[in-house]
C-alpha positions in Angstrom: 92.6 45.5 48.1 94.6 43.4 50.5 92.9 40.6 52.5 91.1 42.3 55.4 91.9 41.9 59.0 89.1 39.7 60.4 87.6 40.4 63.8 88.4 38.1 66.7 87.1 34.6 66.8 84.0 33.7 68.7 83.9 30.1 69.7 80.7 28.6 68.3 80.5 24.9 67.7 80.5 24.2 63.9 80.0 20.5 63.4 78.2 20.7 60.1 74.9 20.3 62.0 72.9 23.3 63.1 73.5 24.0 66.8 70.6 23.7 69.1 68.1 26.5 68.4 69.6 27.2 65.0 67.5 25.3 62.6 65.8 25.7 59.2 62.3 26.9 59.8 59.5 26.3 57.3 56.6 27.7 59.2 55.7 30.5 61.6 57.1 33.5 59.6 55.5 36.7 60.8 55.1 40.4 59.8 56.7 41.3 56.4 57.6 37.6 55.9 54.0 36.5 56.1 52.7 37.9 52.8 55.4 36.5 50.6 55.1 33.2 52.5 51.4 33.2 51.8 52.2 33.6 48.1 54.5 30.6 48.2 57.5 32.9 47.4 59.5 32.4 50.6 60.2 28.7 51.3 62.7 28.4 54.1 64.0 30.7 56.8 67.0 30.0 59.0 67.5 30.5 61.8 64.2 32.3 62.5 65.4 32.9 66.1 69.0 34.0 66.5 70.9 34.3 69.8 70.2 38.0 69.9 67.7 38.9 67.2 64.6 37.3 65.7 64.2 37.6 61.9 60.6 38.8 61.9 61.5 41.5 64.5 64.5 42.5 62.6 62.4 43.2 59.5 59.4 44.8 61.2 59.5 48.4 60.1 56.5 49.2 62.4 58.5 48.8 65.6 59.5 52.0 67.3 63.1 52.9 66.4 63.4 50.3 63.7 65.6 51.1 60.7 65.7 49.6 57.2 67.6 46.4 56.9 69.7 45.3 53.9 69.0 42.1 51.9 71.1 40.7 49.1 70.9 38.0 46.5 73.7 36.9 44.1 73.5 36.3 40.3 76.5 34.7 38.6 77.1 35.9 35.1 77.5 32.4 33.5 75.4 33.8 30.6 74.8 37.3 29.1 71.2 37.5 30.2 68.9 36.8 33.2 66.2 34.2 32.6 62.8 33.3 34.1 64.5 31.1 36.7 66.1 34.3 38.1 62.8 36.2 38.4 61.6 34.7 41.7 64.7 35.8 43.7 64.4 39.2 42.0 60.8 39.4 43.0 61.8 38.5 46.6 64.2 41.4 46.6 61.4 43.7 45.2 59.1 42.6 48.1 61.7 43.6 50.6 62.2 46.9 48.8 58.5 47.6 48.7 58.5 47.1 52.5 61.0 49.8 52.9 64.2 47.8 53.1 67.4 48.3 51.0 68.3 45.5 48.6 71.5 44.5 46.8 71.6 42.5 43.6 75.1 41.1 43.6 76.7 40.1 40.2 79.3 37.4 40.7 82.0 38.7 38.4 84.6 36.7 40.3 82.6 33.7 41.6 81.4 32.8 38.1 85.0 32.0 37.2 84.8 29.1 39.7 81.4 27.8 38.9 78.7 27.0 41.5 78.3 23.2 41.9 74.9 23.5 43.6 72.2 21.5 42.0 74.5 20.2 39.3 75.6 16.7 38.4 78.8 17.8 36.7 81.0 20.9 36.5 80.2 24.0 34.5 82.0 24.8 31.3 84.9 27.1 32.1 84.5 30.7 31.0 87.3 33.1 30.1 87.8 36.2 32.2 86.8 38.4 29.2 83.6 36.4 28.7 82.6 36.7 32.4 83.3 40.4 32.4 81.1 40.9 29.3 78.3 38.8 30.9 78.6 40.7 34.1 78.1 44.0 32.3 75.0 42.6 30.5 73.6 41.3 33.8 74.1 44.6 35.5 72.2 46.3 32.7 69.4 43.7 32.9 69.1 44.1 36.7 69.0 47.9 36.5 66.4 47.8 33.7 64.1 45.5 35.7 64.5 47.6 38.8 63.6 50.7 36.8 60.5 49.1 35.3 59.5 48.0 38.8 59.9 51.5 40.2 58.2 53.2 37.3 55.2 50.9 36.7 54.5 49.1 40.0 54.7 51.9 42.5 52.2 51.5 45.4 52.4 54.9 47.1 54.6 53.7 50.0 58.2 54.8 50.6 60.5 52.1 49.2 64.0 51.1 50.0 66.9 51.4 47.6 67.9 48.9 44.9 71.7 48.7 44.3 73.6 46.5 41.9 77.2 45.5 42.9 79.8 43.1 41.4 82.0 41.0 43.8 84.9 41.5 41.4 85.2 44.9 43.1 86.6 43.2 46.2 88.0 40.0 44.9 90.1 41.3 42.0 92.7 42.8 44.4 92.9 39.8 46.7 96.1 37.8 46.9 95.5 34.1 47.1 97.9 33.3 50.0 96.8 36.3 52.0 93.1 35.4 51.5 93.7 31.8 52.5 95.6 32.9 55.6 93.0 35.4 56.8 89.8 33.7 55.7 90.5 30.0 55.0 91.5 29.2 58.6 88.0 29.9 59.8 86.4 27.2 57.7 86.4 23.5 58.7 86.6 20.8 56.1 84.1 18.6 57.9 81.5 21.3 57.7 82.2 22.1 54.0 82.2 18.4 53.1 78.9 17.9 54.8 77.0 20.1 52.4 74.5 18.2 50.2 75.7 19.9 47.0 79.3 18.7 47.8 78.2 15.2 48.8 76.2 14.6 45.6 79.1 15.8 43.4 81.7 13.8 45.3 79.6 10.7 44.7 79.2 11.4 41.0 81.3 9.9 38.2 82.9 13.2 37.4 83.7 14.2 41.0 84.3 17.8 42.0 87.1 20.2 41.3 88.9 22.2 43.9 87.6 25.4 42.3 84.0 24.3 42.7 84.6 23.1 46.2 86.0 26.6 47.1 82.9 28.3 45.7 81.0 28.2 49.0 83.9 29.9 50.7 83.8 32.9 48.3 80.1 33.1 48.6 80.3 33.1 52.4 82.9 35.9 52.1 80.5 37.9 49.9 78.0 37.8 52.7 80.6 38.8 55.3 81.8 41.7 53.1 78.3 43.0 52.6 77.6 42.6 56.3 80.7 44.6 57.2 80.3 47.3 54.5 76.5 47.6 54.1 75.1 46.1 57.3 73.5 43.3 55.3 71.9 40.7 57.6 69.8 38.7 55.1 70.8 36.6 52.1 68.1 35.5 49.6 68.6 32.6 47.2 67.1 29.6 45.4 66.5 26.5 47.5 69.5 24.9 45.9 71.6 27.7 47.6 70.8 26.5 51.1 74.3 25.1 51.8 76.1 28.1 50.4 74.0 30.5 52.6 74.6 28.3 55.6 78.4 28.7 55.1 78.0 32.5 55.1 75.9 32.4 58.2 78.5 30.2 60.1 81.4 32.4 58.9 79.8 35.7 60.0 78.5 34.3 63.3 81.9 32.7 64.1 83.8 35.9 63.4 81.5 38.5 64.9 78.9 36.8 67.1 76.2 38.7 65.2 73.0 37.2 63.9 72.4 37.0 60.1 69.8 35.0 58.3 68.9 33.2 55.1 65.7 32.9 53.1 65.2 30.6 50.1 62.7 30.8 47.3 61.4 27.8 45.3 63.0 26.7 42.0 60.9 27.1 38.8 60.9 23.9 36.8 59.7 22.8 33.4 56.7 20.4 32.9 59.2 17.5 33.1 60.6 18.7 36.5 63.9 20.1 35.1 65.2 23.3 36.6 64.9 26.2 34.1 68.2 27.7 33.1 71.0 28.0 30.6 72.7 24.7 31.5 69.5 22.7 31.1 68.9 24.3 27.6 65.4 25.4 28.5 66.0 29.0 29.5 63.3 31.7 28.8 65.6 34.7 28.6 64.7 38.2 29.9 67.0 39.9 27.3 64.9 41.0 24.3 67.5 40.0 21.8 67.3 36.4 23.1 63.6 36.1 23.9 61.3 38.7 22.5 58.4 40.3 24.6 56.0 38.3 22.3 57.8 35.0 23.2 57.9 35.8 26.9 54.2 36.7 26.8 53.3 33.5 25.0 55.4 31.4 27.5 53.1 32.5 30.3 49.9 32.4 28.2 50.7 28.8 27.5 50.9 27.8 31.2 48.6 25.0 32.3 45.5 25.6 34.3 46.9 23.8 37.3 49.9 26.2 37.5 48.4 29.6 36.7 47.1 30.4 40.2 50.5 29.6 41.8 52.3 31.6 39.1 50.0 34.6 39.6 51.0 34.6 43.3 54.7 34.0 42.6 55.4 36.3 39.6 53.0 39.3 40.2 52.3 41.9 42.8 48.5 41.4 42.4 46.8 41.3 45.8 45.7 37.8 46.8 41.9 38.7 46.8 42.3 40.0 43.2 44.0 36.7 42.3 41.1 34.8 43.8 38.7 36.8 41.7 40.7 36.2 38.6 40.7 32.5 39.3 36.9 32.5 39.9 36.3 34.0 36.5 38.8 31.6 34.9 37.0 28.6 36.3 33.8 29.7 34.7 35.4 30.3 31.2 38.8 28.5 31.1 38.8 28.5 27.3 39.4 32.3 27.4 42.6 31.8 29.3 41.9 35.0 31.2 44.2 34.1 34.1 47.1 33.2 31.8 46.7 36.4 29.9 46.8 38.5 33.1 49.8 36.6 34.3 51.6 37.1 31.0 50.7 40.8 30.9 52.1 41.5 34.4 55.4 39.6 33.9 56.0 41.1 30.4 55.4 44.6 31.7 57.8 44.1 34.6 60.5 42.7 32.3 60.1 44.8 29.1 58.0 47.8 30.3 54.7 49.0 28.9 56.1 49.3 25.4 57.2 45.7 25.4 53.8 44.5 26.6 52.1 46.6 23.9 54.5 45.0 21.3 53.7 41.5 22.6 49.9 42.2 22.3 50.3 43.5 18.7 52.3 40.4 17.7 49.6 38.2 19.3 46.8 40.0 17.5 48.6 39.8 14.2 49.6 36.1 14.4 46.7 34.5 16.2 43.8 36.8 15.4 44.7 37.7 11.8 44.6 41.4 12.7 45.7 43.5 9.7 45.4 46.6 11.8 48.0 45.3 14.3 50.3 44.2 11.5 50.2 47.6 9.8 51.4 49.4 13.0 54.1 47.0 14.0 57.7 48.2 13.9 60.4 46.6 11.9 61.8 45.1 15.2 58.4 43.6 16.1 58.0 42.1 12.6 61.4 40.5 12.9 60.6 39.2 16.3 57.3 37.9 15.2 58.7 36.0 12.2 61.9 35.1 14.0 62.3 31.6 12.5 61.3 32.7 9.0 63.6 34.3 6.4 63.2 38.1 6.2 63.6 40.4 3.2 63.1 44.0 2.5 62.2 44.9 -1.1 61.5 48.0 -3.1 59.2 46.9 -5.9 58.3 48.5 -9.2 54.6 49.4 -9.5 52.5 46.4 -10.8 54.9 43.7 -9.7 53.1 40.4 -9.5 53.0 38.0 -6.6 55.2 35.4 -8.4 57.9 38.0 -9.2 57.9 39.3 -5.6 58.3 35.7 -4.3 61.1 35.0 -6.7 63.0 38.2 -5.8 62.7 37.4 -2.1 63.9 33.8 -2.8 60.7 32.6 -1.0 59.8 30.0 -3.6 61.9 27.6 -5.8 62.5 28.4 -9.4 60.4 26.6 -12.0 57.0 24.8 -12.0 57.2 23.9 -8.3 57.2 27.6 -7.2 54.4 28.3 -9.6 52.3 25.5 -8.1 53.0 26.7 -4.6 51.3 30.0 -5.4 48.4 28.6 -7.4 47.7 26.1 -4.6 47.4 28.8 -2.0 50.8 28.6 -0.5 51.4 32.4 -0.3 49.5 34.8 2.0 49.7 38.6 2.1 48.2 40.2 5.2 46.7 36.9 6.2 45.0 36.5 2.8 45.9 33.8 0.3 47.0 35.3 -3.1 47.1 33.9 -6.6 49.3 34.7 -9.6 47.4 37.6 -11.2 47.4 39.8 -8.1 49.6 42.9 -8.5 51.3 44.5 -5.5 51.7 48.2 -4.6 54.7 50.0 -6.0 56.6 50.1 -2.7 56.9 47.1 -0.4 59.4 47.5 2.4 58.6 44.4 4.3 58.3 40.9 3.4 58.7 37.8 5.4 58.3 34.3 4.2 59.6 31.0 3.1 58.5 27.9 1.3 54.9 27.1 2.2 
């Protein structure tokens, strides 16, 4: 599609500093914004009071004549899976959906080719167009799956808004560079773009900043404008590192239309060392089952520290705050049972992988940490492979009466010669959580075997 004809220019001063009355607001959110704010999910609002509309009033469905609003958040397909770091913005969208508003999850099939510089000390590794397209398809599937789990398993009886997944490649792939720069680029000022914290930090870094990265905020601003024009979207949601990009979208829309739009940020989830969770940092906990199993996701949250679990229950679940208070009261009395962590892990795993995924995670937990033979016996092949992900895995059909040592040798689980013999006699082999010695004979059919040295 050709570059659109933009509406006439409204003269609003854009010096890189918020005009009077247009400021980032960290307190005072009301109505629908109050509950996520109380959970710590919504961090910053800007501007809370526009020239014509106030954000809380815009979102208040209880007002006479009020209509559903549209809220969006972007997800760049720099990888083929969402990760835990994406969950908070998704949960923010879900909170709006549950309040009756329509939400859009926007996959950045075009912007991912540039690379978002926000929160980064150096440029992203360039991705091919084919790779980005494949990642975009995978992210769409992941987003749609999460939305389906949310609708199926967490319904609260209220009428919800819609959940739509779009890809910005749909409107950028037909753009011509010169036409786009002529119609859009003239409405951005270099001083404002250069003033962004994400740009300033990169310009001062040893690597500097590429033109492609610098132009990223312009494309994200245009995304907001396009969704405003096509879908009436007035609110953009993003991580706190996206503040500068969201500001660019606000300024662009307000300058062109004179209408009020708004931005809301959510906190970033970090590791125990303070590093942002994500692919680039190498510490991502993936939401794709092929990359992080339901069992691994469940265990990630079960292992959360006591001083984090209450905050995470508020951020990552839809549990009412009074119920979270009750959970924490019980946890304080018996912290060794990790009841709060288990509830947190169950709620998140169910949202990401559905009830079947949660059941699989619990079976794996029972088999591995509680020596439950019953759980082991009913586990599927997929669950066994996920449970013993780091171990070698073999499927064997054995003759009746095959010994332990012969089975281990066929599976290449022990070395040949005396060393392998000693490993078994010294208790190095377990079957169904029970140590086995050489004379033990196995059943005639053994389809599953997982093991390695030791």
